[in-house]
C-alpha positions, 0 to 999 in steps of 0.5 A: 345148125348155127352152133355147128357152123360156129364150131366148124369155124373155130376148128378151122381157125385153130388148125390154121393157127397151128399150121402158121406156128409150125411153118418156120419153127417146123418141129419143136420137141425141146423148147415148146415156148410160145415166145420162142415160136413167135420170134422164129416165125417172125424172122422166117416169114419176113425172110421168105416174103423178101427173098423166097427162101424158106429157113426152117428150124427143127428141134428134135428130142432124139433121132430115131432108129440110129438115123443120122442127122443128115439122113433125117434132113434129107428125108424131111427136105423131100416135103418142100418144093420151094428153096429150103434151108434146114437148121436142125438140132437133136438134144440127146444126140448132141447134134446140130446141122444145116442142110439145103435142098439146093446147093446154090443156097449155100452161097448166101450164108457161111455154113462153116462159120455158123457151125464153128465151135469157136466164137472169136479170132483170138480163141481161134488163134489159141486153138490153132496154136495148141491143136494144129499138126501142120502149118496148113492145119494151123491156117485152117484153124486160124480162120475157123471162128465166128460160130453162133450156135456151138459156143453157146451150147458149150456153156454150162447151164444151171439146173432148170436153165438147159432149155433156155440155153438150147433156145438161145443158141438155136435162135442165135444161129437161126437169126445169123443165117437169116441175116446173112441171107438178107445181106447177100440179097441186099435187103434188111430184115426188120425182125432180124437179130442185127446188133443183138447177135453181136451182143451175144457174141460179145458175152461169149468172148468175154466169158472165154477171155475171162476163163483163159486169163484166169487159167494163165494166171493160175498156171503162172502162179503154180510155176512160180510156186514150184520155182520158189519151193526149189529155191528153199 
């Protein structure tokens, strides 16, 4: 009888721990690392405790039955009654999205900025210069920067480091949203990204500027080389 009670208690503790680990990292079919789970849940738990807003991260391997990522999110949001924001990633579909169950939640963070494919204002200027088809489009592209997910996802990863790239990019975006909500609510998150987020973005910018500078140097060298050949 004692064994049965002890076994029941262990089972209850086990399922309680599973429910806690799945609370803010709601689903993870991609990373499946205990440290990643722990770090996401620390931020999510503190954010919910201080703001009443539930920020949940969903990491999917693949969307099923040709379902769009927005359709998936809308169905999932029906499970939550509290103010909830979903940050969802589907690996094989190469999709990332953010959806809230209350439109008023979008005033606490900048969805467009978080999901921007551009990290810095200089990069935005270059992109606007080459890809704008009107002055209005140029102005829109010029202000579209500050992305904390897609610039990291776009970086090439070595063999065996793909999962680490997914974890870093989605955690970066998750922390960015949480920090923005906290700032909007005039609170401080002890487990937030803070300066760590700025360091990651600095690395992204450094890589981009290095590649851009090398491309410009190579282009000028080819032009000068061709000009020299013509003069011979």
